[in-house]
N, C-alpha and C positions, 0 to 999 in steps of 0.2 A: 757388372753384377751388383752394383750398389742398389739397395732397396729390393732386390729379388729374394725370394724365399723358395724352398723346395715344396712345391704343391703336389699333393696326392689326391686324386679323385677316384672314388669308387662309383662307377657308372653301372646302374642296373637297367637292363633293357629287355624287351620282349623278343622271344625267338620269332623270326619271320614265318616259319612254317607252323609253329605251335604257339600262338599268341598268349596262351594261358601260362606258359612256362617262362620263368625269368632267368636271365643269365647275368653274370657280372663281368666287368672289364675294369682293370686298374690302369689309370693314366698317371704318369709322374713326370714332372718337368719343372725347371726353375721358372717362376712366374712372379708377377707383381700383385701382391695382396693389397686391398680386398677386391679389386676389380677383376683380376685373373684374365687378362686379354688373351693369353695363349689358350687357356681352357675354353674360353668363349669361341675362339676361332675353330678349335677342334670340335666342339659340340655343334657349331653351325655346319661344318663339313659333314659330321655324322648325319645330321638330319637331312642334308641335301643329297648325300651319295650312298648311304647305307640303308638296308631294309629294316633293321631292328629298331622298333619304336622305343624311344627313351621312356623309362619309367621313373627313375630318380637318379640324382647325383649327390654324393656326399663328399665334401671337400675338407681336407686337413692340411695344415702347413707348418713349417718350422719358422723360427724367428728369422727376420731378414739378415742377410749376410753383411758382415762388417769387415773392415780391413784386419781386425785382430782375430778373426775366426780362423785364419790360416797360419800355421806354424811350420817351420822348417825342421826336419829331423836332423839331429846332429850325428847319428850313427845308425847303422843297420846291422842286426845280428841274424845269423842263420842257425836254425836248429835242424838236426837230421833225425 
């Protein structure tokens, strides 16, 4: 997971039966910024196999994961 970040893409596409209407789809996955190879593979699949034409893609990401980002919990409490 070194160098990976949580990437979120808001994909806006045209409805196949009503091309004047736009719909959104949210894609989220750990990916490598700034190239986003996982997102590129998904968009290539979308264009090859799905009918909705892509209108726009907006991408946001978190900072890359580091070893210090994960901490172990020392105790667990239950509330009823």
